[in-house]
C-alpha positions in Angstrom: -17.6 -47.6 43.3 -18.0 -44.5 45.5 -20.6 -46.0 47.9 -18.5 -49.2 48.3 -15.5 -47.1 49.2 -17.4 -45.0 51.7 -18.6 -48.3 53.3 -15.0 -49.5 53.6 -13.9 -46.2 55.2 -16.8 -46.5 57.8 -15.7 -50.1 58.6 -12.1 -49.0 59.2 -13.3 -46.1 61.4 -15.0 -48.7 63.6 -11.8 -50.4 64.5 -11.4 -48.6 67.9 -14.7 -50.1 69.1 -13.2 -53.6 68.4 -9.9 -52.7 70.0 -11.8 -51.9 73.2 -14.2 -54.9 72.9 -11.3 -57.3 72.7 -9.2 -55.5 75.4 -6.3 -54.5 73.2 -3.8 -53.6 76.0 -0.9 -51.8 74.3 -2.9 -48.5 73.9 -6.1 -46.7 74.8 -8.2 -43.5 74.3 -8.6 -44.0 70.6 -9.3 -41.4 68.0 -9.7 -41.9 64.3 -8.6 -39.0 62.1 -11.1 -38.1 59.3 -8.6 -38.8 56.5 -7.7 -42.2 55.2 -5.2 -43.0 52.5 -6.3 -44.7 49.3 -3.1 -46.0 47.6 -2.9 -47.1 44.0 0.3 -48.8 43.0 1.1 -49.2 39.2 1.5 -52.8 38.1 4.7 -52.1 36.2 7.2 -52.8 39.0 8.0 -49.1 39.6 5.8 -48.5 42.7 7.1 -49.5 46.0 7.1 -48.1 49.6 10.3 -48.3 51.5 10.7 -49.9 55.0 9.3 -47.6 57.7 7.2 -47.3 60.9 3.9 -45.5 60.8 4.5 -43.7 64.1 7.3 -41.3 64.9 8.9 -42.4 68.1 11.6 -39.7 68.2 11.7 -36.9 70.8 11.9 -33.2 70.0 15.6 -33.2 71.1 16.3 -36.0 68.6 14.4 -34.3 65.7 14.6 -30.6 66.3 11.6 -28.4 66.9 10.6 -27.9 63.2 10.8 -31.6 62.2 9.0 -32.5 65.5 6.1 -30.2 64.6 6.0 -31.5 61.0 5.6 -35.0 62.3 2.7 -34.2 64.6 0.3 -36.4 62.5 2.6 -39.4 63.0 3.3 -39.1 66.8 -0.2 -40.2 67.9 -0.6 -43.3 65.7 -1.0 -46.5 67.7 -2.7 -48.9 65.2 -2.4 -49.2 61.4 -5.4 -50.7 59.6 -5.0 -51.7 55.9 -7.8 -53.0 53.8 -6.9 -54.4 50.4 -9.3 -53.6 47.6 -7.8 -56.0 45.0 -9.3 -59.1 43.4 -9.8 -62.0 45.8 -7.4 -64.2 43.7 -4.7 -61.5 43.6 -1.3 -62.9 42.4 0.5 -59.9 41.0 3.0 -59.1 43.7 2.8 -56.0 45.8 3.2 -57.9 49.0 3.3 -56.1 52.4 6.5 -57.2 54.0 6.4 -56.9 57.8 9.4 -57.2 60.1 9.7 -58.6 63.6 9.9 -55.8 66.3 13.3 -55.3 67.8 14.4 -53.2 70.7 17.4 -50.9 70.5 20.6 -52.8 70.5 18.9 -56.0 69.3 19.6 -57.5 65.9 17.2 -56.1 63.2 15.0 -58.5 61.3 16.1 -58.3 57.6 14.0 -61.1 56.2 10.4 -60.2 57.2 7.2 -62.0 56.4 5.3 -61.3 53.2 1.5 -60.8 53.2 -0.3 -61.1 49.9 -2.7 -58.2 49.3 -5.8 -60.2 48.3 -9.1 -58.3 48.1 -11.0 -58.1 51.4 -8.0 -58.8 53.6 -7.7 -56.6 56.6 -4.3 -56.2 58.3 -3.9 -54.6 61.7 -0.6 -53.9 63.4 1.1 -51.7 66.1 2.1 -48.5 64.3 5.0 -47.9 66.8 6.6 -51.3 66.5 6.0 -53.0 63.1 8.3 -51.9 60.4 6.9 -52.7 57.0 7.3 -52.0 53.3 5.4 -52.5 50.1 7.0 -54.6 47.3 6.6 -54.0 43.6 3.4 -55.1 41.7 3.4 -56.7 38.3 0.6 -57.7 35.9 -2.4 -56.1 34.4 -4.2 -54.5 37.4 -3.0 -51.8 39.8 -2.8 -52.7 43.5 -5.2 -50.8 45.8 -4.9 -50.4 49.6 -7.1 -48.3 51.9 -5.2 -47.3 55.1 -6.5 -45.8 58.3 -4.4 -44.9 61.3 -5.9 -45.1 64.8 -4.5 -42.5 67.2 -4.3 -43.1 70.9 -2.1 -43.3 73.9 0.5 -46.0 74.3 0.4 -47.9 77.6 
C-alpha cells in the first residue's frame, strides 16, 4: 500500500495548482509543507477529534510569546485538504462534522453538517473559518484520513 499512499500524498500536494487555476480568492502565495497527517481512528467508538479550527487566528498579545511561537505551524494554514482512504461503501460512522462560519458576536452554529468519510472523497475547506470535528467510528474497520494543510497568505 506504500506506493498508493505516496500517490495520494502527491495528489494532495498538487492542490495549490488547482487553487490558482480556479482563482480561489481568499488566499494566495501557496506553500505545501512536506508533512501530511495520516490518521487512523479505532472503530470502537473511542476515537474522536474535538471541534476546532486548523489555523490559529490569535495574536501574540492574546496568546503570549511562548504559545504564539509553539503555534507557528498553525498560523500559516489557509486550506485544509482531507482525502478519505476508507471503503467506497463506508457506513461505520466517523463523520466529519463541519460548522458554518460565524463572525465574532454572531451566534455560533451548534448543529453542523455531517460528511460521510467514504473512500476516495476529497474535502477542501478554509482552515481559518471552518470549525470541524470527527465523530466516533463503529464497526469492523478503522477509519483512515490523509490530511494536508496548504499554507499561504489570507487576502
